[in-house]
C-alpha positions as CSV (number, residue, x, y, z in Angstrom):
1,M,67.0,23.6,55.1
2,R,65.4,20.4,55.6
3,D,67.7,19.7,58.6
4,A,67.3,23.3,59.8
5,V,63.9,22.7,60.3
6,C,63.7,18.9,61.9
7,S,66.0,21.1,64.7
8,A,63.4,24.0,65.1
9,L,60.8,21.4,65.3
10,L,62.2,19.5,67.9
11,S,63.2,22.3,70.1
12,L,59.7,23.3,69.6
13,F,58.1,20.1,70.7
14,G,59.2,20.3,74.0
15,R,57.8,23.6,74.8
16,H,54.6,23.8,72.7
17,P,53.4,20.2,71.1
18,F,52.3,20.0,68.1
19,V,51.2,16.8,65.3
20,F,53.6,16.8,62.2
21,L,52.0,15.0,59.6
22,T,54.1,14.3,56.1
23,G,53.1,13.1,52.5
24,D,55.5,10.2,52.8
25,L,58.6,12.5,52.3
26,G,61.4,14.0,54.7
27,F,63.2,11.1,54.8
28,Q,67.2,11.2,55.4
29,A,66.2,14.9,57.4
30,L,63.2,14.0,59.6
31,E,64.1,10.6,61.3
32,P,65.0,12.6,64.8
33,L,62.0,14.2,64.7
34,R,59.8,11.2,64.3
35,A,62.2,9.7,67.4
36,V,60.6,12.3,69.6
37,M,57.1,13.1,68.9
38,G,55.9,8.9,68.8
39,E,52.7,8.6,67.3
40,K,52.2,12.7,67.2
41,F,54.2,12.2,64.1
42,I,52.0,10.5,61.1
43,N,53.0,9.6,57.8
44,A,49.8,10.7,55.8
45,G,51.0,8.5,52.6
46,I,50.6,10.1,49.0
47,S,47.4,11.8,50.0
48,E,48.0,15.2,50.3
49,Q,44.0,16.4,50.5
50,N,43.4,14.2,53.0
51,M,46.5,15.8,55.1
52,I,45.3,19.0,55.1
53,S,41.9,18.0,56.1
54,V,43.4,15.8,58.1
55,A,45.6,19.1,59.6
56,A,42.6,21.1,59.5
57,G,40.5,19.1,62.2
58,L,43.0,18.5,64.5
59,A,43.6,23.0,64.4
60,Q,40.0,22.9,64.9
61,Q,40.1,20.6,67.6
62,G,42.9,22.8,69.5
63,M,46.1,21.6,68.1
64,M,49.2,22.4,66.4
65,A,49.1,21.1,63.5
66,W,52.1,21.2,60.9
67,T,52.4,19.7,57.4
68,Y,55.4,18.6,55.1
69,S,55.7,17.8,51.7
70,I,57.7,18.7,48.6
71,G,56.6,22.4,47.7
72,S,54.8,21.7,44.2
73,F,52.7,18.9,45.8
74,G,51.8,20.5,49.1
75,Y,49.9,23.5,48.1
76,A,49.2,22.5,44.5
77,R,47.2,19.3,44.8
78,P,45.2,20.2,48.2
79,F,44.6,23.8,47.1
80,E,41.1,23.3,47.7
81,Q,41.7,22.1,51.1
82,I,44.0,24.5,51.7
83,R,40.9,27.3,50.7
84,N,38.2,25.6,52.7
85,D,39.3,23.8,55.4
86,V,42.1,26.0,56.8
87,C,41.9,29.5,55.4
88,L,37.8,29.5,55.2
89,Q,38.2,28.6,58.3
90,S,40.8,30.6,59.9
91,L,42.7,27.9,61.4
92,P,46.6,28.3,62.1
93,V,47.8,24.5,60.2
94,K,51.3,25.2,59.2
95,L,52.5,24.0,55.7
96,V,56.1,23.2,55.1
97,G,57.2,23.2,51.0
98,N,60.3,21.8,50.6
99,G,62.4,22.5,47.3
100,G,60.9,26.8,45.8
101,G,61.4,27.5,42.8
102,Y,63.3,25.6,40.5
103,A,65.4,23.5,43.2
104,Y,64.4,19.8,42.4
105,G,65.9,20.4,39.0
106,A,66.3,17.8,36.6
107,M,63.0,16.4,38.3
108,G,60.8,18.7,35.7
109,P,57.8,21.4,36.0
110,S,55.8,19.0,38.5
111,H,58.3,19.5,41.0
112,H,59.3,22.7,40.8
113,A,56.8,25.3,42.6
114,L,57.2,28.4,40.4
115,E,54.6,30.6,41.4
116,D,53.7,28.8,44.9
117,Y,53.3,32.2,47.4
118,G,51.5,34.1,44.6
119,I,48.9,31.7,44.6
120,L,48.7,31.1,48.7
121,L,48.5,34.5,49.3
122,T,45.0,35.2,47.5
123,L,43.9,33.0,50.3
124,P,42.4,34.7,53.7
125,G,44.7,35.4,56.2
126,M,47.4,33.0,54.5
127,R,51.3,34.4,55.7
128,V,54.3,33.3,53.8
129,Y,57.8,32.8,54.9
130,V,60.9,32.4,52.7
131,P,64.0,31.7,54.5
132,I,67.2,33.3,52.9
133,F,69.9,31.3,54.7
134,G,69.5,28.2,56.9
135,K,70.0,30.1,60.5
136,D,66.8,31.8,59.2
137,V,64.8,28.9,60.1
138,Q,64.3,28.9,63.8
139,S,63.5,32.3,64.2
140,I,61.0,31.6,61.6
141,V,59.6,28.3,63.4
142,E,59.0,30.0,66.5
143,R,57.0,33.2,65.1
144,M,54.9,30.7,62.8
145,A,54.5,28.8,66.0
146,V,53.0,31.8,67.5
147,S,50.9,32.8,65.0
148,T,47.2,32.5,64.6
149,T,46.6,32.2,60.8
150,P,47.7,29.9,58.2
151,G,51.7,30.0,57.5
152,Y,53.4,28.7,54.0
153,L,57.0,27.7,55.2
154,R,59.3,27.6,51.5
155,L,62.3,26.1,52.2
156,G,65.2,26.0,49.5
157,R,69.2,25.1,49.8
158,C,71.3,27.5,51.7
159,E,73.6,29.0,49.5
160,C,75.6,31.6,52.0
161,P,78.8,32.4,50.6
162,P,81.8,31.3,52.6
163,G,83.2,34.3,54.8
164,Y,79.6,35.9,55.1
165,T,77.9,37.3,58.2
166,V,74.4,36.1,58.4
167,P,73.0,39.7,59.6
168,P,70.2,38.7,62.6
169,Y,67.0,37.6,61.6
170,A,64.3,40.3,60.6
171,P,61.7,40.4,57.6
172,W,63.1,43.2,56.1
173,R,66.8,43.6,56.5
174,R,69.7,44.7,54.8
175,L,72.0,42.1,53.8
176,L,74.6,44.1,51.9
177,A,75.7,47.9,52.0
178,G,76.0,49.6,49.0
179,R,75.3,52.8,46.8
180,G,74.3,51.2,43.7
181,T,70.7,50.4,42.9
182,P,68.8,48.6,46.0
183,T,68.0,45.4,45.1
184,L,65.3,43.4,47.1
185,V,65.7,39.9,47.2
186,V,63.7,36.9,48.0
187,G,64.8,33.4,49.4
188,P,68.1,31.7,48.8
189,V,68.6,33.2,45.5
190,A,70.3,35.8,47.2
191,G,73.8,33.8,48.1
192,S,75.2,33.7,44.7
193,L,74.4,37.9,43.9
194,L,75.8,38.1,47.6
195,A,78.9,36.3,46.8
196,A,79.7,38.0,43.5
197,C,79.0,40.9,45.2
198,L,81.1,41.2,48.0
199,A,84.3,41.8,46.7
200,M,82.7,45.0,44.9
201,E,83.7,48.8,45.6
202,L,80.7,50.0,48.0
203,D,80.5,52.9,45.7
204,V,79.9,50.5,42.9
205,R,78.0,47.6,44.4
206,P,74.1,47.5,44.6
207,E,72.3,47.7,48.4
208,I,71.0,44.3,48.8
209,W,67.7,43.9,51.2
210,G,66.2,40.7,51.8
211,V,62.1,40.5,52.3
212,T,61.2,37.1,54.2
213,E,58.0,37.4,55.3
214,L,54.8,38.1,52.8
215,P,52.7,39.7,51.6
216,V,54.5,42.6,51.4
217,R,52.6,45.3,53.2
218,N,54.3,49.3,53.1
219,S,53.3,49.5,56.9
220,E,56.5,46.6,57.4
221,M,58.8,48.1,54.6
222,P,61.6,49.8,57.4
223,A,62.3,53.3,56.5
224,E,65.7,53.5,56.0
225,F,64.9,50.6,52.6
226,L,62.3,53.5,51.5
227,A,64.7,55.9,52.1
228,I,67.1,54.5,49.7
229,V,64.4,53.9,47.3
230,R,63.1,57.6,47.2
231,Q,66.5,58.7,46.5
232,H,67.5,56.2,43.8
233,R,64.4,56.4,42.3
234,C,64.7,52.7,41.2
235,L,64.6,49.0,42.4
236,C,65.5,45.7,41.3
237,V,63.4,42.4,42.6
238,V,64.9,39.4,42.5
239,E,62.7,36.0,43.1
240,E,62.7,32.7,41.9
241,H,59.1,32.8,41.3
242,V,56.6,33.7,38.1
243,A,56.2,37.5,37.8
244,H,52.6,37.2,38.2
245,G,52.0,37.2,41.8
246,G,55.3,37.9,43.2
247,V,57.0,40.2,45.3
248,G,58.5,43.0,42.1
249,Q,54.4,43.1,42.1
250,M,53.5,43.1,45.4
251,V,56.6,45.9,45.7
252,A,55.1,47.9,42.7
253,H,51.8,48.2,44.2
254,E,52.9,49.5,47.4
255,L,55.3,51.9,46.2
256,L,52.5,53.2,43.8
257,T,50.0,53.4,46.6
258,M,52.5,55.1,49.0
259,G,53.5,58.0,46.2
260,V,57.0,56.7,45.9
261,P,58.6,58.3,43.2
262,M,60.0,55.8,40.8
263,D,61.5,56.1,37.2
264,A,62.2,52.6,37.1
265,L,61.8,48.9,38.6
266,L,63.6,46.1,37.1
267,H,62.3,42.3,38.5
268,A,64.4,39.2,38.3
269,H,62.4,36.6,38.0
270,A,61.4,32.7,37.1
271,H,60.3,32.2,33.2
272,G,59.1,28.7,33.0
273,Y,61.1,26.8,30.7
274,P,62.0,28.9,27.3
275,S,63.8,26.2,26.0
276,A,61.4,23.5,27.0
277,T,64.1,21.2,28.2
278,C,64.7,20.3,32.1
279,G,67.9,20.4,34.0
280,S,69.6,21.6,37.1
281,Q,68.6,24.6,39.2
282,S,71.9,26.5,38.1
283,F,70.6,25.8,34.8
284,H,66.9,27.2,35.2
285,R,68.1,30.2,36.9
286,R,70.9,30.9,33.9
287,E,67.8,30.3,31.7
288,S,65.6,32.9,33.7
289,A,68.5,35.4,33.7
290,L,68.6,34.6,37.6
291,D,72.5,33.8,37.8
292,A,74.7,36.2,39.1
293,P,76.5,37.6,36.0
294,S,72.8,38.2,34.8
295,I,71.4,40.0,37.4
296,L,74.4,41.8,37.6
297,R,73.9,43.0,33.7
298,L,70.2,43.8,34.5
299,L,72.0,46.2,37.0
300,G,74.6,47.4,34.6
301,L,77.2,46.3,36.2
302,G,78.4,43.0,33.7
303,S,79.0,42.9,30.2
């Protein structure tokens, strides 16, 4: 999705000039943006705290500021600056974090972003965007650009299955119709589940929805989604993020607040490092039961 972000920002720059700061990252992806932006493209070096504070200063002077780094470097290391300089000042700085979840695989826990949106959403005014497909990025960048609040864009690798038609972008949308358990998915992990369900009979396969903008608010939940949850009295939530502060907890809170009757909430989420071993993103998903076969077993559809 890095290429998609670069293309979206190139399109945006001609209409809404901004300053872009990178923490010495984005090589072999952001060069076209650097060539067009000139001095407004700033390599802030390996100094994420300073990068965020500079972006906040630019925003305070009325400039649109975007920052870019590996996910974990962009929110964990400069958290104090995001809290004090950006969110407590209500400044519309846009944070871009590449490699959400286990995307950086064998590079290990220091490069994984497993608790990013749970942490950032504790801050006032923060809005989080988690594209499911590469095609979502253009729409999200446009929405972030006109937002007056701080924003965090969590990028991953697009995993759209072959032959699947991506529905038009919306913060909440149905990804696959089905008469089985309603399932709400966050981010690119939806791709493998869609691939496993496409060939299933309509009566068997889960009804798959995606949510792309956080926090979860009951006022933003589509009536059709709520009707399906009420009908089944059950919901499965899938996210490449730890349970604490994740979408599973947000959705549970909102449904309880609304009085939606539920018999069960199933939650597939990141479990950290059960074997204390690092490997590929696929390896970590299997360990956390986030791979498609494990999710289907959770839904009672696999052996």
